Each structure stands twice: as structure tokens, then as C-alpha cells.
Phi, psi and omega in degrees: 000310182295328177296317179296319179297316180297314181297321178296315179297316180298315182294324178295315179295315180300317180296318179297319180293318180298317177298319179298318179296316181294326181279322191240005181302129184285320183223140180304319181297318179291317180300315180297319180299318181290322178297318177296319179297318182292321182284330188257343180240093181304136179064306183300321180297318179293320180298315180297322179295314180297330182278318191238345196257346187289141185264102182283350178294333176261328181247082189284114180271337182255074183281356180297335183301320179297320178296321181296322179296332178290336184262353184240151182292148177248155177297155180275148181295342182297338178296332183299326184289340182272355183276115183213175176089191185303325187255023181300317180298320178295316179301316180294318178302310181296319179301315183287330180278314188250354175074011180250122175280161171293143181233144190270323192272077181222140169251138184238148172224121178282129184241113183256125177071170193292316185301308180297319182296311184287333172299316180292320180297312182293328175297315180293319180296321179296332182269004181298136180251327186237310185206154174231122174246125180216145177213142180216149173292316181239119163250114182243121186297141181166209183299316182294314181292328176293318177297320181297315184293326176292318178294316179302318182298318179294316184291322177296323177296335178272000178095010179277133178271132183236125176242140183219134173239134173232146181286135186294336179257313179301326179252034184300331182280351180297122189283154175297327179298316180294318179297321178296323177296317179300313181292326181295327181271356174108009176284131172277113187229135180221146173273152174262117181043067180294159180291118176218135182298327183296331178233035183307310186284332187275347187230339189300323188275351185250104188248153174264102186266006183287150172232107185223135165230132175229126181250117177058022180070008187239328181240130184222161177225141170205165182151208186261354189273126175268171176275094182206139181293345180295340176284346177255321188248353183085183183237141183302318184273319187260344183085216184290140174260125180249138184200170181230139180226169184222131172259127180239136174229125182133205186295324180299331177296322179291333176288322173296326175297324177296317177300315177299318182298324177297314180292326177298319179294324179294324185273335184219001179058035175244144177261159181236131175295129185235162172291146180301134181285346180267010183255093181269066178198173180152221187294340182257015190299327186268002177256172180295317177076157177256143178276114186231142175227131179268133175235124178240157179202155179199172184291350179258012175273161181288327183226154179283086190297322181290320178297317179295325177296309179299317180302316182292318179299318179298313182292334180278345183297134179247319184253307181211159175213116180247129181235128170245124181194137182283338186233080178262095178235079191287139169287180185300318183294312180295318179299315180297320180296315180297313182293320179297317179296315181296315179294335178275003175103001178282136179283095181262123178230133178243140175235124178231162180286135176290329178267145186242143175266353178210118187296312184296319178296320178297318177298320180296316178302312184290339180294344180263355184296316186300308178294331177292311180299322180298326181275000177100005176286132178270134181237129180245137176254115182278123192270341190270103177069224181233125181264116188245004184294150176234092189225142167228135175222141186212136166056027182052033186222329187216147176210154174223137177230138178180214187250348190276130172276177176260066179210166183296331180298313179292323185281327190246331193240334182264155167272120186230166175207138177227155171251126176260128182244119178260084188202127183295308180301321180293318178297319179296324178298315178291325177298314179299320179295319178298312182296325177296314178292328179296325179294337178270353189256170178258120179273130180281145174252137180301315181297317180290323182294328178297336183270007181298155184300152179299329179299321178293319179297321178295318178299317179296320177298320176297315180295323182292324178302322183269355185300325177294342185259350184283000000 
């Protein structure tokens, strides 16, 4: 009797999930993968779908975002008339997806690796006069977090307001003792979708992968670097961690403040007074300034803004396109764009870390190497430690630095943010840095890669099967 009841209950849930996949499946490949998992893995397939597979783009669980937009200023439509040139379509696309126009009055500083980045961050934090807003995917206790709490205590004593968001899963190791210290000295701190059994299935898979610091609404930082001592001391298994970050001063910093304010509203339903988004002027008004546009994206947006941004940059490339990213697991659209550009004569080069922080993800990344190499894409394996940068640079004209990887997780499930820079000198700077790292790296040959051991091919095949779900 109980067996019949269990089977009936199981079949009802399975049927409901199958209907949900058919109605709301974002991509045919993903839908087919989930249907196969449910049919071939009893119980486990349904559990994995409930944990990782639901499409929040159709079933929006975080409706607070719309309310937040009602309470915060929006950019003026007059910015649309100023968008011109080769990247006008990209500028318009980002504006319509993320609501941020390109802004001229910005100063930028490229920050490579942890030591340089945190020196610049702590300098800016020490100069804070009114407020510090910061959020990170990973806060890992150690030397950096100890320095931060001492600095926070001093700044709060000076009257500076400090708000902090940490991701509930990425910063899972952050101790209650440390959080209590932060709250005791007056830091307003909240987790983003913390791990709770009551909403285990609805929140575990949707992470806030952003790394943002904004000081007084005028100076901001974003990029790939988390708050972790491994960026200063390296990692026992992987060695040195290499990454890229960006310091922005000017109007783009206020746009990053807006992104933080959106997330702040999601975690605590409080609004933050912000600088007007239609004001493209400020401390950098008398300099030439860099043209910068902020693009943010998350699972509760109508369209995958980061994927569309990357897709457009790839399609716009005429001479070259260099990508540094640890997790290049392209969907069909991105893969087609990369191969089409390479076959059309564009110099496409990808750089990934030779060392991996996750074996299955690494197998999945490598499973795409063969068709990429066949189409003429050059692939470099960076040998020193772990390369975690997320950079694209093209045609000595455009570059983007931020938090988004080239995979479905960043495009569909994570909250991400990137800065797009439309500037020749800045693009050339990133190009030179890429070529310098390429000289230290091992370039793969298509003919040699075809001869890799069958064991490697099997691992890659295993990784590719799971790539739509990663």
C-alpha cells in the first residue's frame, strides 16, 4: 500500500516538473538534459532539478526589484541621443537591459592581482567621508578581514556609515563571531539568500557573484577579486591567484552604487539616497575622462544582459578579440559567434588557467577546445597558479572587466556586474597585458590536441554532458 502511495506521489511530482520544464524551459538543450535526468535517475533527477534547474526568468521569486526601481532615480532618455559610432547598438542594448547609459567623466585605474588591488582599496576606504557600500561573493576570514574590521571601527567613529552584503553560500565559512563583531561596531551587514532549509530549493542555486565597493558614491571598485588572503599569499594547492580589478572615479561609480542599492533593497527592503543617474559630471568634469558603461544582470531580469553584451562584442570584432576567463563554457550562441568570427578572419584568442580549482568544471571547459581550435581560435594555457580574471578586449577600442564568466551560470543564475570601457588607450593597455601573459603560456595546437589520451577525452565528454547544468 505504502509503495503504491509513494509511486503515485512520485509520478505526480515528476509530471508537474515535466510540465514546468516544457512550459518554462529557457533553452532546448537544457530542457532535454533535465528531462533525461528525470527519466533516467529516479528521485535524484527530480532533486537536482529542484536544486539547480528552475528558470526564475519566467517564475520571478524576487519581485522586490521592481519596487526598488520605483524608489530610485532612473537615467534620462536624452542619453540615448548621445550614443553613436561602432558600438551604438551595444550601448543601447546595455541601456535597455541594465538602465545605465555610457558616461564620459570617469578616471580608471587598472589593478592587477591582490596586492595592488587591496592597496588601492584600503587607500580609498581610509579617505571615506560619508559612507562605504561593499558587497562580495566571498568574504574569507584572515588578514584582509581583520584589517577591514579595524578600519571599519575607525571610520564609524568618524561618522562614516558602512553597509555590507555577503553572499550566503560563497561566504558560508564566514563565522558568526566575525559577523557579531561587525554588527557590534555599527556595520550594517546582511547576507544575500543565506542557506536555509525552509527555502533550500528556491535560493541555493541563485548567487550574488558581484564584487563592488563604492566610497561616498564617487570612487568604486569592481572586478574578479574576492576578499580572501589567497590573493596575497597564494593557495596551497594552486599556488598564486591572478586576477584583475578596476578602480573607477566619476559617474560610473554612482552607477555601481545604484547596483549595490538594488541588492541592498533585496536583502533588507531599505532604500539608499543616491546621486542622480542623469548627472554625467562631477569630480572628473574638467578632465578628458573615459567613456564607461556599467552592465548588471541577474536571474530576475527579463533578458540575459551579460550574455547579450558578450555576444555583441564578439560579433562587432573586426581585427582581434582577446578573452581571459577561467570558466569558458559557451552556450550555442556564444560558441557560434566565436567560431563565426574566427572563420571570418578575426584573431580570436582565449586564455584559461592550466590549473583548475574544480575538476568537473575544468573537464567541461576543455570539452569545447577541439571545435574551437578547429575553427582557428587560439587557446593559451596560463601555467602560473590560478588565473581568475574575467576580461575581454577587442580592436584597440573596447574592453570589459567584471565578475561574469562565459558560462550559463553567470548568464542565467548569478547576479553579476561588468564595466565596459570604450577607450583606445585602455584597450591597448589590456591588450599588452594579454600578450605578455600569452608569452608565458602554452598555446594549444589543433593537431596535437587531437592526439590527447582517450582518458582525457572521456573526462571531457563527461564534463560536456553536465555543462548545461553547471
